[in-house]
N, C-alpha and C positions, 0 to 999 in steps of 0.2 A: 267536204266541209261546206261547200256552197249551200247545200240543203240545210245544214245545221244553222248557218247564218241567216238563211231565209226564215226558218222556224223561229228563231230568236227574235228577229225583227217583227214577225207576225204577232208573236205573243206580246211584244212591247206596244205595237200599234193598238192592239185590241183593248189595252188599258184606257186609251184615249177615247175609244168608241163606247166603252161601258159607262153607264151612269154610276155615280158614287153610291147611290142608294140600291143599286142592283148587285154589283160585284165590285170588290176592291182588292188591289194587290196587297195591301197591308192594313191591318186593323191594330189598334193600340194594344200591346201586350200579347197578341195572338199571331203566331207565324202562319204564313200562307201554307196550307197543306196541298200536296200534289201527288198524282198517281201517273205513272207511265206504264202502259201496257207491257207485261212480260214479253221478253224476246224482241223488243223494239230494236230497230237498226241502231248500230253504234252512233250514227250521226244524230239520232234523236236523243239518246242519253247524253251525248256531249253537249248538244244545245241546251238541255235542261240543266246540266252542271254550270254552264256559262250563265244562264238565266239566274240560277240560285246565287251565284257569286255577285251578279249585278244587283239583284234585289237585296242582298245582304249589305252591300256597299251603300245603297240608297236609303233602305229602311232601317238598318242596324239590326235586323232580325233575319236569320237564315230560314228559308222555307224548309219544311219538313216533308220527307217522302212518306207515302202511305202504301200499305200492302193491298188495300182494296179501294176501288174507285168511290165506294159509298162514303168513305171517310175523308175524301179530298174535295177541295174547292176548285182545283184545276186538274183536269183529266186530259191526258194526251193519249190518243188512240190511233193506231194505224189499221188500215183496212186489210183484213185477211179473211180467208173463207171459214174460219173456225166457228163452231157452234157457240162457244162462249162470247166471242166478239159479236155475233148476231144478237145474243140475248142482251148484251150490254146496249147495243144500239136501239133495240126495241124498248128496253127498260126506260131509257131516258128520252125516247121519241126523237132520236137524232136522225135528220134527213141527210143521206149521203149519195143518193142516186146521181146527183149532178157532178159528183167527183169520182164515182167508181170507174175504174179502168183508165183514168186519166194520169199521166206522168206528172208527178210533183204537184198535184192538185190538193187543196186543203179546204176545210170548213171550219169556221169559228162560230160556235153557238153558246148562248147562255140559257140554261134551263133551271127551273125551280123544282127542287125535290125536297121533300121533308122540311120546308120552310127555309131552305138555303139556296142561294144562287150559285150555281156551278158553271164554270167556263170549260167548255170542251173544245179541244182542237183535234180534229180528225184528219 
């Protein structure tokens, strides 16, 4: 649960670091869309459930899960050796060499794709 709490705090902290015109936790009338990589560790899905509950309490809108990262504004990706995961990292230009192979390391990056700002937590 320690990792889940850490992920939750990291996600909340990045809202402070992101400028309002680049990425926002909530937009009027539009729920935050998020994607969690399939087969993510239970601690990751638990942290996302907690974050969704907190965001609903604060914004009165529950975030919506997406089946594809292309439809989401918040993407949570875990490092694994799969071909699909490597494609995802390449597609969005995510730099992860500084965290690869490190225990409980993470990277928070904002990328612009299709005119939308997307927040990636890797």
